[in-house]
C-alpha positions in Angstrom: 15.0 -3.1 -1.6 14.9 -3.6 2.1 12.2 -5.2 4.3 9.5 -3.4 6.2 9.4 -4.8 9.8 6.8 -4.3 12.6 8.2 -5.0 16.1 6.3 -4.2 19.3 6.1 -5.1 22.9 3.0 -7.2 23.3 1.0 -8.6 26.2 0.4 -12.3 26.4 -3.2 -11.7 25.1 -1.9 -9.7 22.1 -2.2 -6.0 23.1 0.5 -3.3 22.7 -1.0 -0.8 25.1 -3.9 -0.6 27.6 -7.3 1.0 26.7 -6.0 4.3 28.1 -2.7 4.0 26.0 -0.6 3.1 29.0 2.7 1.2 28.5 3.4 0.9 32.3 2.9 -2.9 32.1 6.0 -3.4 29.9 9.2 -4.5 31.6 12.0 -3.1 29.6 15.1 -4.1 31.5 18.7 -3.6 30.3 18.7 -6.9 28.4 15.5 -6.2 26.5 16.5 -2.5 25.9 19.9 -3.6 24.5 18.2 -6.0 22.1 15.9 -3.2 20.9 19.0 -1.0 20.4 20.5 -3.7 18.1 17.3 -3.8 16.1 17.2 0.0 15.8 20.8 0.3 14.6 20.1 -1.7 11.4 17.2 0.2 10.0 17.6 3.0 7.3 14.5 4.8 8.6 11.7 4.5 11.1 8.0 5.1 10.1 5.9 6.5 12.9 2.2 7.2 13.5 1.4 10.4 15.3 0.9 9.0 18.8 4.0 6.9 18.8 6.0 9.8 17.4 4.8 12.1 20.1 5.6 9.5 22.8 9.1 9.0 21.5 9.8 12.7 20.8 8.6 13.5 24.3 11.5 11.6 25.9 14.4 10.5 23.6 15.7 13.8 22.3 16.9 14.8 25.8 17.1 11.4 27.6 20.9 11.5 27.4 21.1 14.8 29.2 19.9 13.3 32.5 22.9 11.9 34.4 20.8 9.2 35.9 19.8 7.7 32.5 21.2 4.2 32.3 23.9 3.7 29.5 21.6 1.4 27.5 19.1 4.2 27.3 21.7 6.8 26.5 22.8 4.6 23.6 19.2 4.3 22.3 18.7 8.1 22.6 21.6 8.5 20.2 20.3 5.9 17.8 16.9 7.4 17.8 18.2 10.9 17.2 20.4 9.7 14.3 17.8 7.6 12.5 15.7 9.4 9.9 12.0 9.3 10.9 9.0 9.6 8.6 5.9 10.7 10.6 2.4 9.9 9.1 -0.1 12.5 10.5 -2.9 14.7 9.3 -2.9 16.5 12.7 0.6 17.5 13.4 1.9 20.7 11.9 5.6 20.1 12.4 8.0 17.5 13.5 11.6 17.7 14.8 14.6 15.4 15.6 15.6 14.2 12.2 12.0 13.7 11.2 9.7 14.7 8.4 6.0 14.8 8.1 4.0 12.9 5.5 0.3 13.4 4.9 -0.4 10.9 2.1 -1.8 7.3 2.4 0.7 5.1 4.1 0.6 2.4 1.4 1.0 4.9 -1.4 3.9 6.6 0.4 5.7 3.4 1.1 6.7 2.9 -2.5 8.5 6.2 -2.6 10.1 5.6 0.7 11.5 2.2 -0.5 13.1 4.0 -3.4 14.6 6.7 -1.1 15.9 4.3 1.6 17.4 1.1 0.1 17.7 -0.7 3.4 15.3 -1.9 6.0 12.4 0.2 7.3 10.5 -0.3 10.5 7.0 0.8 11.4 6.2 2.0 14.9 2.7 2.3 16.1 -0.2 -0.2 15.9 -2.5 2.1 13.9 0.1 2.9 11.3 1.2 -0.7 11.1 -2.4 -1.8 10.6 -2.6 0.1 7.3 0.6 -1.6 6.1 -0.6 -5.0 7.3 -4.0 -4.7 5.6 -2.3 -3.8 2.4 0.0 -6.8 2.7 3.2 -4.7 2.8 4.8 -5.8 6.1 7.6 -8.3 5.4 8.6 -9.3 8.9 6.7 -9.2 12.3 8.3 -9.2 15.7 6.5 -9.7 19.0 8.3 -9.2 22.3 5.7 -11.0 24.4 5.6 -10.0 28.1 4.1 -12.2 30.8 1.2 -9.9 31.4 -2.5 -10.2 30.5 -4.2 -6.8 29.8 -7.7 -8.0 28.9 -8.2 -5.1 26.5 -6.3 -2.4 24.7 -4.8 -1.8 21.3 -4.2 -5.1 19.5 -1.0 -5.9 17.7 -2.9 -7.5 14.9 -5.6 -5.3 13.4 -9.1 -6.3 12.9 -10.2 -7.2 9.4 -7.0 -8.9 8.3 -7.5 -12.0 6.1 -5.6 -15.1 6.9 -1.9 -14.4 7.2 0.5 -17.3 7.1 3.8 -16.8 8.7 7.1 -18.6 9.0 9.1 -18.5 12.3 12.5 -16.9 11.9 13.8 -16.6 15.4 12.9 -16.8 19.1 14.7 -15.5 22.1 13.9 -15.7 25.8 14.9 -12.8 28.1 15.6 -13.2 31.8 12.6 -10.9 32.5 10.3 -13.6 31.2 9.7 -11.8 27.9 10.0 -13.9 24.7 10.8 -12.5 21.3 9.2 -14.2 18.3 10.2 -13.1 14.8 8.2 -14.1 11.7 8.2 -13.4 8.0 5.3 -14.0 5.5 5.3 -17.6 4.4 
């Protein structure tokens, strides 16, 4: 059985987006993007919350069609389209792009998904990840910390989580000033 990982871009003060859901503060240069591409290549499936899926589906299906799209982004577009996606939503009626819709409770659905996909899964979106974190189901956590303080927004770590002890697996510094920190449950 594979691991469930949660990796997000995070501000220095722990937010994954601004209060109005903006990601304009994130500096994803070619080096950081290439790193994310490598992470995306090794998952069997990606688990998405509605808002993150809508954000991704609004750009990546056709990103490679624009001749001005940088090669590293063209590569990610191909990875994104090819990766099976499971979208947790009670509001969406349909999903596309190698995706399927799930309406059940995330923690309950994860057991079936782990039987279906024997390798690693990643969870995208802080709200969906929060349900897995609260249930103690996330195996590894990754934070790409950017040198920006937002002051408010959606936190990486959900409220109401009991003490969670972690063990550092890896760090990496990017030329942009971002730093990756990877942890597993201790």
